[in-house]
Structure formats: C-alpha cells, structure tokens
C-alpha positions, 0 to 999 in steps of 0.5 A: 061479412059478405052477404049474398042478395036474393035474385030480385033484390040484386035486380034493383041494382042493375046500372054501373056508377056512370050508367054506361053498363047494365046487368040485364036479367035473362027472362023466360022470354029471353030464354025461349027466343034463344031455344028451340024444342024437339019432340022427345028431346029435353034441351037446356033451354027447357031446363033453364026455364024450369029452374034458375035459382042462383042461390042454389046453383054451383055454377053462376053464369054471367055473360058480358057483352062489351068490347071497350076493353079490347078496343082500348087495347087497340084490338077489334070489336065483336066481343059484345056478340060472343055471349048471345052466340053462346046462348044460341048454341048452348040452349039448344044442346041436350039437357045434362046435370049442369047445376047452374043458373044465369045471373044475366048479362052486362052490356054497354048502354051508354052513349057511343063510346068516346075513344079517348075515354075508353080506359075510364069505361073499362075501370067503370066495368071492372067495379060493376063486374065485381059488384055483381059477382060480390052481391050474388056469388057465394064462396061455395059457387063458381062464377063463369064469365062468358064473353067480353074482353080480357079486361074482365079477368081483373074483377074475377081475381078481385072477387076471388081474392075477397074469398080465397086471398091469393090464388093461382091462375092458369091463362091459356093465351097468345098474349100474356096481358102484362102490358104497362099499367097505362090505364085499364084495358084488355091487355093489362089485367094481370099486371094490375093483379100482380101489383095488387097482390091478388096472384100467388102464381101466375101461369100463361101457356102458349105466348106467340113470340112476335107479340110479346113486347120487352116491357111485358117480358121483363115484367114477367121475369121480374115477377116470377111468372111461369110462361111458355111459348107457342113456338116451343110446342111447334118445334116439339121442345114442349108438349101442351098436354104435359104442361097442363098435367104438370100444372095440375100435379102442383095443385093439392086439396088446398089450392085455389086457382082461376082458369082463363081461356082466351079464344085467340089461342085457337087458330082461326077463332074469330077473336079480337086478336084473330090468328091463323096460328094457334092450338086446334080446338080439341087441344083446348077442350082436352085441357079444360076437361083435365083442369076441371077435374084437378084436386085443387078448387076452381075459383072461376072459369073465364071464356074470353075475347071471342069476337064473332061479326059474321053469321058464320062467325057467331055459329062457330063461336057459339058452339066453341063456347058451348062445348067448353062450358059443358066440358068444364061443368 
C-alpha cells in the first residue's frame, strides 16, 4: 500500500540517487520573490502564501527545471527556464478557486553534464520524478508537471499505472516521441511506456510529416497508436476540435487518461523543437478547456518542452503556461 508522506517528511528526501537532481521547496521567500501586489487585488502569490498544504489540495504542481532530456534527443536547451517563467506570470494573475499546492521544483544540481552520459541522467531523473510523485501525490489528486523535457512523461505514466493500471493518453504534439529505445531521452517516453504496458490507448494529434521517421511510424502502426498529421488540418481533411470532441466522446465515467501538451505544437512558441508551423495558441487553450471537462478522469496534466532563452521568450512562455494551467483547473 502506498503511503502519502507529510510535506516535511518528504523534504528530507530531496536528492536523486546519484545526487544530480534535487527537489527544492518553494519557500515563502521564493513565492514573494516571484510575486507583486496591488492595492485592492488578491493575486495568486498571496493565495499560495496563505495555504500550500499538499495533503489537502486537488492539484499538485511540480516544476521541473532541466533540459538533459531534450539535449539527449539532439534538441535545444532552455527547458530549464520554463518553470520559473511560469511562476513569474502565474503568481501575478488574479486569485481564483484553484484548490492547488506546489510540491516544489526539481533542478539539475550536478556537475556540468557529460554529453556521453545524458541518457543515464534521464534515467536517474525518471526514478526521482516517480519517487517524488509516489511519496507526495495521492490517488485522488492530480499531479501537474510544468517545464523540462518530454522525457518526464514516462515517470508520470508510471505513477498513474501504480494507481489506475493502464491509462489512455492524449498527446498534442508535433512529434510522436516513439523513437527507438536506444537509451532514455525526450523522444522515446511513449515507446518505453507502450512496451512496459502502461498505456491502454495512445492518441497523438498534429504530427509534422517532415519529422516522423520510418521506425517511429512503423512502431505506431504496430502498436495501434491513433495519430493525425498537422498537414491534414492544413488541407482541411480534418478539424482539430472535432478530433478533440471525438476523443472526449470515447471517454466514459470509468476512463482514466493523461493529458500531454508539448509546447512545440504551437507556432513560434519558444521550445526545444521550435517551429514556425503549428496551431495558434488559442486552439490549444480550447482543447485543454474541453478535455479537462470530459466525463473521464484526468490522471495528470503535463506542460512540457517550452524552452525560453531571452527575456521576451520568458514572458511569452510564462504567460502561455499560466493561461493553460488556469484553463485546465
């Protein structure tokens, strides 16, 4: 039987097994540093200062500040900046009935990453994220991971499998992340999950044809993955919201599913696989709002692969992640 630890017991276990990653508590001072106040307003920073008990919240927010997963997948760095960009925007929005708490954030604390060992670091992070989720998040709660690479989908699915057995997964993404199991990175979380039997059905919408290799394509066909191509939406052969509605209509009161939003599906969004082509941001907002209100139970929510570098990028990413989290809750 899984036992949920108290907040203070948990923070005695803050380092991954090889001491390369650390879970850091969002202290009162940290929240204040990201927050501003205005006379006559109640902002989220003030709300989280007043109450941040993970045992009572419905939604548990975990930030991940790393880019070893995308780098191991030949992607760009910058994913380590997404969570802090999010905090700056989110905590300064108006308060609402969010019923959520911060677990904290995981960051790289090791020496300069050795490029030849990136996949080993990702495996270490897999174990640490799963440990954090298992020890803090109860079955009736919904973990929300913000930041980092899409490699963190695998420990999320492993956590869900501990509580719900096989789940359905909806991934809105330009890439299937079904690459070869050649060592862990951000491009093969779903290959591992499918082979481990964690997934009942996998749905990935909006793949970009130019970036789907033949091995991934064959893997998806062999494992009955439902996928759509972004080019079919461009050509008018498919409608995005219609496909979202069809996914929702196939969920019932017994369904459990994870929701994945890879920020590279949005045109010109600073991400580890930045693209000029993709959905407009409001399309993704509409999808999140619809899916979060479906009949099925959402096991988790994952906002991943945003990779802001410049100050302007950080403002854009921070607001985008803040909007999506508020839409989901």
